[in-house]
C-alpha positions as CSV (number, residue, x, y, z in Angstrom):
1,X,59.6,73.4,8.5
2,X,57.8,73.2,6.1
3,X,58.7,73.6,2.1
4,X,55.8,72.5,1.2
5,X,54.2,75.8,-1.5
6,X,51.1,75.4,-3.9
7,X,52.4,74.9,-7.9
8,X,53.1,78.3,-9.6
9,X,54.1,80.2,-6.5
10,X,54.6,83.5,-6.4
11,X,52.3,86.2,-7.9
12,X,50.4,87.0,-11.3
13,X,47.8,88.6,-13.3
14,X,46.8,89.5,-16.1
15,X,46.3,93.6,-16.9
16,X,43.4,94.7,-18.9
17,X,45.2,98.3,-19.7
18,X,48.0,96.9,-21.9
19,X,46.3,92.6,-22.6
20,X,49.5,91.0,-20.7
21,X,50.4,88.5,-18.1
22,X,52.2,89.9,-15.6
23,X,54.2,88.3,-12.1
24,X,56.7,87.5,-10.2
25,X,58.8,84.8,-9.3
26,X,58.8,83.2,-5.8
27,X,61.7,81.8,-5.3
28,X,65.0,84.5,-5.3
29,X,62.6,86.1,-2.3
30,X,62.5,82.1,0.1
31,X,65.6,82.9,2.0
32,X,63.8,86.0,3.3
33,X,60.9,84.2,3.6
34,X,62.9,81.9,5.8
35,X,64.7,84.3,8.1
36,X,61.1,85.9,9.0
37,X,59.9,82.6,9.7
38,X,63.2,81.7,12.1
39,X,62.9,85.7,13.7
40,X,58.7,84.7,14.4
41,X,59.6,81.5,16.0
42,X,62.5,82.7,18.4
43,X,61.1,85.9,19.1
44,X,57.3,86.1,19.5
45,X,56.5,89.0,18.2
46,X,56.5,90.7,14.6
47,X,58.9,94.2,15.5
48,X,61.5,93.2,13.1
49,X,63.4,96.3,14.3
50,X,64.3,94.7,17.8
51,X,64.5,91.3,18.5
52,X,64.0,89.9,22.1
53,X,60.6,89.2,23.1
54,X,58.1,91.9,24.3
55,X,56.2,92.2,26.0
56,X,53.6,94.3,23.3
57,X,50.5,92.1,22.9
58,X,49.8,94.6,19.6
59,X,53.1,92.4,18.1
60,X,52.9,89.5,19.7
61,X,52.3,86.0,17.1
62,X,49.9,84.0,20.2
63,X,47.4,84.8,18.2
64,X,48.1,83.3,15.8
65,X,47.7,80.2,17.7
66,X,44.1,80.9,19.2
67,X,40.9,81.6,18.3
68,X,41.3,84.3,15.9
69,X,44.1,81.5,14.0
70,X,47.3,82.0,11.8
71,X,46.6,84.8,9.1
72,X,49.5,85.1,5.0
73,X,52.3,86.9,6.1
74,X,54.8,88.2,2.7
75,X,58.3,89.9,1.2
76,X,59.2,91.2,-1.1
77,X,62.6,91.1,-2.5
78,X,63.3,93.9,-4.6
79,X,65.8,96.5,-5.8
80,X,66.9,100.7,-5.4
81,X,67.1,102.6,-8.0
82,X,71.4,102.7,-6.2
83,X,71.0,98.4,-7.2
84,X,71.4,97.8,-3.4
85,X,68.4,94.4,-2.6
86,X,65.4,95.9,-0.2
87,X,63.6,93.5,1.5
88,X,60.4,94.3,2.0
89,X,56.9,92.3,4.3
90,X,53.3,92.5,5.0
91,X,50.7,90.4,6.6
92,X,47.4,90.3,5.1
93,X,44.2,92.7,6.8
94,X,45.1,93.2,10.9
95,X,47.1,92.0,12.9
96,X,45.6,91.9,16.5
97,X,43.7,94.9,15.5
98,X,46.1,97.0,14.2
99,X,46.5,98.1,10.0
100,X,50.1,98.8,10.6
101,X,53.3,97.6,12.6
102,X,56.6,98.0,12.7
103,X,58.9,97.3,9.9
104,X,55.6,96.2,7.5
105,X,54.0,97.9,4.5
106,X,50.7,99.9,5.8
107,X,47.4,99.0,3.8
108,X,46.7,100.7,0.5
109,X,44.6,103.1,2.4
110,X,44.7,106.3,4.7
111,X,43.9,104.9,8.2
112,X,42.4,107.6,9.8
113,X,40.3,108.4,6.3
114,X,39.2,104.3,7.0
115,X,38.4,104.2,10.4
116,X,36.7,108.1,9.5
117,X,34.2,106.7,6.6
118,X,34.0,103.0,8.8
119,X,33.7,103.3,12.9
120,X,29.8,105.6,12.5
121,X,29.0,103.6,9.7
122,X,29.3,100.0,11.9
123,X,27.8,102.0,15.2
124,X,24.7,102.9,12.9
125,X,24.4,99.1,11.7
126,X,25.0,97.6,15.1
127,X,22.2,99.6,17.1
128,X,19.6,98.6,13.2
129,X,21.1,95.1,15.0
130,X,19.9,95.8,18.5
131,X,16.7,96.5,17.2
132,X,15.8,94.0,15.3
133,X,16.4,91.8,18.5
134,X,14.0,93.4,20.1
135,X,10.9,93.0,16.7
136,X,9.4,89.4,15.9
137,X,11.6,87.9,13.5
138,X,10.0,87.7,10.0
139,X,7.3,90.3,11.1
140,X,7.0,94.0,8.9
141,X,9.1,95.7,11.0
142,X,12.0,93.1,11.8
143,X,12.3,92.8,7.2
144,X,12.2,96.4,7.5
145,X,15.3,97.1,9.8
146,X,16.8,94.3,8.0
147,X,17.3,95.4,5.1
148,X,17.8,98.6,5.9
149,X,20.7,97.4,7.6
150,X,22.0,95.3,4.1
151,X,21.6,98.9,2.5
152,X,23.7,100.5,5.4
153,X,25.8,97.6,4.4
154,X,26.4,97.6,0.8
155,X,26.8,101.3,1.1
156,X,30.0,101.2,3.3
157,X,31.6,98.4,1.5
158,X,31.1,100.2,-1.5
159,X,32.9,103.4,0.6
160,X,35.7,101.4,1.3
161,X,36.5,100.6,-1.8
162,X,36.9,104.0,-2.8
163,X,39.1,104.5,-0.1
164,X,41.7,102.1,-1.5
165,X,43.8,103.2,-4.1
166,X,46.3,100.8,-6.1
167,X,50.3,102.2,-8.0
168,X,51.2,100.7,-11.0
169,X,55.0,101.2,-11.9
170,X,54.5,103.7,-15.3
171,X,53.5,106.1,-12.3
172,X,48.8,105.0,-12.4
173,X,47.1,105.2,-9.8
174,X,44.1,103.6,-10.0
175,X,41.2,102.6,-7.5
176,X,40.0,98.9,-6.6
177,X,37.1,99.3,-9.4
178,X,40.2,100.3,-12.1
179,X,41.5,97.7,-11.0
180,X,40.0,94.5,-10.3
181,X,39.2,92.3,-13.1
182,X,37.0,89.6,-13.5
183,X,33.1,88.6,-14.3
184,X,32.4,88.7,-10.6
185,X,31.9,92.0,-8.4
186,X,34.5,92.6,-6.2
187,X,35.2,90.6,-2.8
188,X,35.6,91.9,0.6
189,X,39.0,91.6,1.3
190,X,40.2,92.5,-1.6
191,X,42.9,95.2,-1.3
192,X,44.4,93.8,2.1
193,X,46.6,90.2,1.2
194,X,50.4,90.6,1.0
195,X,51.2,90.9,-2.3
196,X,49.4,93.6,-3.0
197,X,50.1,96.1,-0.3
198,X,53.4,95.4,-0.4
199,X,53.7,96.4,-4.9
200,X,51.6,99.0,-3.7
201,X,54.9,100.7,-1.3
202,X,58.0,99.6,-3.7
203,X,55.9,101.5,-6.5
204,X,55.3,104.3,-4.4
205,X,59.2,104.5,-2.8
206,X,60.5,103.4,-6.8
207,X,61.4,100.3,-6.1
208,X,62.3,97.2,-8.4
209,X,60.7,93.4,-7.3
210,X,62.0,91.0,-7.9
211,X,60.0,87.7,-6.5
212,X,57.3,87.6,-3.8
213,X,56.8,85.4,-1.4
214,X,53.6,84.1,1.3
215,X,53.5,81.5,4.0
216,X,50.7,80.7,6.2
217,X,52.0,81.1,9.9
218,X,49.9,79.8,12.9
219,X,47.1,77.7,14.3
220,X,46.1,76.0,10.9
221,X,42.5,77.3,9.3
222,X,38.7,76.6,9.5
223,X,38.5,75.3,6.2
224,X,41.9,73.6,6.6
225,X,43.8,75.0,3.6
226,X,46.3,77.3,5.1
227,X,48.9,75.0,7.2
228,X,51.6,76.8,9.2
229,X,54.7,77.6,7.6
230,X,53.7,76.3,4.0
231,X,54.3,78.5,1.6
232,X,51.0,79.3,-0.9
233,X,50.3,81.6,-4.3
234,X,48.6,84.4,-4.1
235,X,44.6,83.6,-4.6
236,X,43.0,83.6,-7.3
237,X,40.3,85.7,-5.6
238,X,41.2,89.3,-4.6
239,X,44.7,89.6,-5.9
240,X,45.1,87.5,-8.9
241,X,42.0,90.6,-10.7
242,X,44.2,93.5,-9.2
243,X,48.0,92.3,-9.9
244,X,47.7,92.3,-13.6
245,X,47.4,95.5,-13.5
246,X,49.5,96.6,-10.3
247,X,52.2,94.5,-11.8
248,X,52.0,96.9,-15.0
249,X,55.1,98.6,-15.9
250,X,57.0,96.0,-14.2
251,X,59.1,95.0,-17.3
252,X,60.1,98.3,-18.1
253,X,61.0,99.8,-15.1
254,X,64.2,96.2,-15.1
255,X,64.8,98.1,-18.2
256,X,65.4,101.1,-16.3
257,X,68.6,101.1,-14.8
């Protein structure tokens, strides 16, 4: 088992509202992350509420070692209002095609609203793609269809972004556009990584974040930048631009008890 990590592992980000850099270390959450690895190794699934192998393919870890490759997993160590430690688990994106799994925090949007928003437009995009295949590439009709498909994709992405709600630890609640701090546009998948999901759940449940640790589990990614059971800090493209806003208030939160 490897415990290698990037320098400065943990999570942090700049908050333009208060002008401060907020962050969490990863050391205290490391034992819980290693325990999660052992659970996945032994049981072959991610249902942390149950022990033993299960036939349910929706929660199986087997696909992580196949063509789809692995993904990032995270553990957030928190403290509740009674001072008791609470461990939260999160995975990046979807797991085996599902946004939710037993014992894991959910996404930053309402799943039903997401499907109602995405599915009709995706169907239209697929239909346009089919029509493009019937046309000569580069023709006027093909070019017009390609432009329409790109515009639909752009509009869909903006609608998806509007569904996300990012809480902070002062009681604030923001859209991705309001929370994002960066020079470039908002990348696809922003808000779907482990850290934002975990912090959002903690804020909603009034849990005090203490430490966050993330690791990669499964087949090495295509770019060879993520390896099985290696620890990594939060990504600079999608996470850091929103984590400053989401972490704002943790210092005051610490002093409430």
